[in-house]
Structure formats: C-alpha cells, structure tokens
C-alpha positions in Angstrom: 42.0 73.5 92.2 44.1 70.5 92.8 43.1 70.3 96.4 39.5 70.6 94.9 40.1 67.6 92.6 41.9 65.6 95.2 39.2 66.3 98.0 35.9 66.0 95.9 36.9 63.5 93.0 39.5 61.8 94.4 42.1 62.5 91.9 46.0 61.8 92.6 48.2 64.3 93.0 50.1 63.8 89.5 46.8 63.7 87.6 45.7 66.8 89.5 48.6 68.6 88.6 48.8 67.4 85.0 45.4 68.5 84.5 45.9 72.2 85.7 49.5 72.0 83.9 51.2 72.9 87.4 54.5 71.3 88.3 54.4 69.3 91.3 57.4 71.3 92.9 55.2 74.4 92.6 52.5 72.8 94.3 54.6 71.5 97.2 56.7 74.6 97.4 56.5 76.3 100.7 57.5 80.0 100.9 60.6 80.6 103.6 60.4 83.8 105.6 63.4 85.8 104.6 65.4 87.1 107.7 66.5 90.7 107.2 67.4 91.6 110.7 71.1 91.2 110.1 70.9 93.6 106.9 68.9 96.2 109.3 71.7 95.9 112.1 74.2 96.4 109.6 72.9 99.5 107.5 72.0 101.0 110.9 75.4 100.4 112.2 76.9 101.9 109.1 74.6 105.0 108.7 75.2 105.7 112.5 79.1 105.9 112.1 78.9 107.2 108.7 75.6 109.7 108.6 76.9 111.3 105.3 77.0 108.2 103.1 74.5 107.1 100.6 73.2 103.8 99.3 76.0 102.6 97.2 78.8 103.6 99.8 76.8 101.4 102.4 76.4 98.7 99.7 79.8 98.3 98.8 81.3 98.7 102.4 78.8 95.6 103.0 80.7 93.9 100.3 84.1 94.4 101.9 83.1 92.9 105.1 82.3 89.6 103.6 78.3 89.5 102.8 76.9 88.7 99.7 73.5 90.1 99.7 72.1 91.3 96.6 72.1 94.8 96.1 68.4 95.1 95.3 67.5 93.0 98.3 69.6 95.7 100.4 68.1 98.7 98.7 64.7 97.4 99.5 66.0 97.3 103.0 67.5 100.3 102.8 64.4 102.6 101.6 62.1 100.8 104.1 64.5 102.0 106.9 64.2 105.6 105.1 67.9 105.9 105.0 67.9 107.9 101.6 70.1 110.9 101.7 68.2 114.2 100.6 70.0 115.7 97.7 70.0 119.6 96.7 68.6 120.2 93.5 71.4 121.3 91.0 71.8 124.9 89.9 71.4 125.4 86.2 75.1 126.5 85.3 75.9 128.2 81.9 78.2 125.8 79.6 81.7 126.1 80.1 85.1 124.7 78.5 86.3 122.1 81.0 90.1 121.5 81.2 91.3 118.0 81.3 92.9 117.1 84.8 96.4 115.7 84.6 95.6 111.9 85.8 99.0 110.1 87.3 99.9 106.8 86.2 101.8 105.5 89.5 101.8 106.6 93.2 104.1 109.3 94.2 103.9 111.0 91.0 101.2 113.8 91.7 100.2 115.1 95.2 97.7 117.4 95.8 97.6 119.8 99.0 94.8 122.5 100.3 93.9 124.0 103.6 90.4 123.6 105.0 89.0 126.1 108.0 86.4 125.4 110.7 85.7 126.1 114.3 85.6 124.7 117.6 82.4 124.6 120.1 83.8 127.6 121.9 84.2 129.5 118.8 88.0 129.3 118.2 89.0 128.6 114.4 91.4 125.8 113.7 92.8 125.0 109.8 93.5 121.6 108.3 96.4 120.7 105.7 95.3 117.9 103.6 97.7 115.9 101.7 96.6 113.2 99.1 98.0 111.2 96.3 96.1 111.9 93.1 97.0 108.4 91.8 95.0 106.3 94.1 93.3 109.1 96.4 95.2 107.8 99.8 95.0 110.7 102.0 98.6 111.0 103.2 98.5 113.3 105.9 95.8 115.6 107.8 97.7 118.3 109.8 95.5 120.3 112.2 96.1 123.2 114.2 95.1 127.1 115.0 97.8 128.2 112.7 99.7 126.4 109.8 102.4 128.6 108.3 104.8 127.6 105.3 107.3 126.1 107.7 104.6 123.9 109.1 103.9 122.7 105.6 107.5 122.0 105.1 107.6 120.1 108.1 104.8 117.7 106.9 106.5 117.4 103.8 109.7 116.3 105.5 107.9 113.9 107.6 106.3 112.4 104.8 109.7 112.0 102.9 110.9 110.1 105.5 108.2 107.5 105.6 107.1 107.5 102.0 109.2 109.7 99.8 108.6 112.4 97.7 106.6 112.7 94.5 107.5 114.6 91.2 105.0 117.1 91.6 102.9 118.8 94.2 99.8 120.5 93.1 98.5 123.4 95.3 96.4 126.8 95.0 97.6 130.2 95.3 97.2 130.7 98.9 100.1 132.4 100.8 101.9 129.3 102.8 102.2 127.8 99.0 103.7 130.8 97.1 106.2 131.4 100.1 109.8 131.4 99.1 110.5 129.0 101.8 108.4 126.4 100.3 109.7 127.2 96.7 113.3 126.8 98.0 112.4 123.5 99.6 110.9 122.1 96.7 113.9 123.0 94.3 116.2 121.6 96.9 114.2 118.2 96.9 113.8 118.1 93.1 109.9 118.6 93.5 108.1 120.6 91.0 105.7 123.1 92.3 102.5 123.3 90.4 100.0 126.1 90.8 96.3 126.3 89.6 94.9 129.2 87.9 93.4 131.6 90.1 89.5 130.9 90.4 89.9 127.3 88.9 89.6 125.2 91.8 88.7 122.3 89.5 92.0 122.2 88.4 92.7 120.9 91.8 89.9 118.6 91.9 91.0 115.5 93.6 92.0 117.0 96.8 88.7 119.6 96.4 86.4 116.3 96.5 88.3 114.8 99.6 87.5 118.0 101.2 84.1 117.9 100.4 84.3 114.3 102.0 85.8 115.5 105.0 83.3 118.5 105.3 80.3 116.3 105.1 81.6 113.1 106.8 83.6 114.4 109.6 83.4 118.3 110.3 79.4 118.5 109.7 78.8 115.2 111.7 80.7 115.6 115.1 80.8 118.6 117.8 84.7 119.3 118.6 85.6 121.1 122.0 89.4 120.7 121.8 91.9 120.2 118.9 92.6 116.5 120.4 89.0 116.0 119.8 89.6 117.1 116.1 93.0 115.1 115.7 91.5 111.8 117.2 88.6 111.9 114.8 90.4 113.0 111.8 93.1 110.0 112.2 90.0 107.6 112.6 88.4 108.8 109.5 91.4 109.0 107.6 92.0 105.5 108.4 88.5 104.3 107.5 88.7 106.6 104.1 92.0 104.7 103.2 91.3 100.9 104.4 87.6 100.8 104.3 85.8 103.2 101.9 85.2 101.9 98.4 85.8 104.7 95.8 83.8 104.7 92.8 86.5 106.3 90.5 88.7 103.3 91.6 86.1 100.9 90.5 84.6 100.5 94.2 88.2 99.8 95.4 89.8 101.3 98.6 92.9 103.5 98.2 94.9 100.7 99.8 93.9 98.3 97.6 94.8 100.3 94.8 98.5 100.9 95.8 100.4 102.6 98.2 
C-alpha cells in the first residue's frame, strides 16, 4: 500500500508509512537468508560418530563445542534431517515400591562394579568389567577379556588404588567374582566396605546399570568387533568421550570431569 501511494499519489515515504501505521524500519527491512549449513554439518558429524544419541545430547555437545545456536533453531534442522531416534513404547508395569538409591556427596566415596557380555564377529564371547564413581558418573575403568575372574577384578582395583586411591564403599551384585573370598579378604585388608545389592534388584545398582545401557547402545551395538584389540581400542575412545565430552542430564548437563575427578 505504501508503494501504491508513493507511485500513484506522489506521497512521501514518511506520510505513506504514517497513513498505514507502519514503522519505516519495517518497510525498509530486508530478510536475510539464514545459513544453516554449519548446523547441518555439525549434527551429521555428531550423529555419525554417536548414532545412539538423541537431540538433547547433540545440543549440549554443540554447546560444549562453543556454538551458541538457539535450541529451537537446532531442533528444526535436527527434525528436517530426520535424525530423530525411534523410541520403544514403554510397557505398562505394576506399581512397585521404590527404594531410594544412596547418593554419595563426593568422589571416591562409592564405586559401582558390574560385568557385561558380548561376542566378536567370529562368535567368540568376551566380558567387560565396568568401574564407575557414583558421585560424578565418571567411568574409572573398563577391563575387557574372554575371562575375568576374581583375581582380575582385584588387579584392576589395585591399579586404580595406585592411580586414584580407593573408595569407602564398593557396590556390586551377587555375581561369583564379587562373592569370592579373595575379593572379600582384599576389601577387608584395604578397609573398603563391599556392599551387595539384593538378588533380583538391579535398580539398587542403578548408576552402573545406566552406564551399561549407554555402553550397549552407543558402543557394542554401534560397531562390529573382529578382535579383542578392536574392542579395547573403541572402548578407550568411548570412555574418554563419555568422561570429557558427554554431558549428563543428572549432572546438570555437565561432563563427569567438570563435576570433579
């Protein structure tokens, strides 16, 4: 309308904008095309390297990289690229009484240990011993081999004792390696309390169980391993990324290293 008044009635720009109640800044505004290629490249790089992470993991990793893009803008690009992860529908479970999980107040107060199983490309099975600090969710050690008896568990703890010190308490399930007399004697000699969860109650060891789920989806299901060396190499890369670059919702979207080590 302003253009019509200016061309046919020789009305000035100021008078035309005033007549239609339009600010002159709005009249002069020229939309600038938004360059989202950098967002696309960053999202594709993250999801190709970590295929199991969702939007918020991508977004907070992008923030740690130093980018300050608005989360709505990033989400629009994320959905346009169809990077959304399909979620399984939750099963309807009966109501059950939940036991409150003890939460440590500092590092080296409570560690959690647990085993995982998987197999190589040729069918040979291997085991993983995962050790984490419950306070900041830091992965302290991932030991991988075809067999991990109680003596191997003790050797891992001895190595952590030299590099980090020992906790006040170690939380474990009732596996044969953890209920062995050798580990019991070692804990007593080193003044460490060995806390066992109740049989059939994995939620009492929820921190390391959550870690196992991340390892399963982001590492074991994401790669094909032909040798144990392949597993150990990828495991160490994943462990470094988990501790230094992976933000945790339970930690206020900070990394375990940022919360203390």
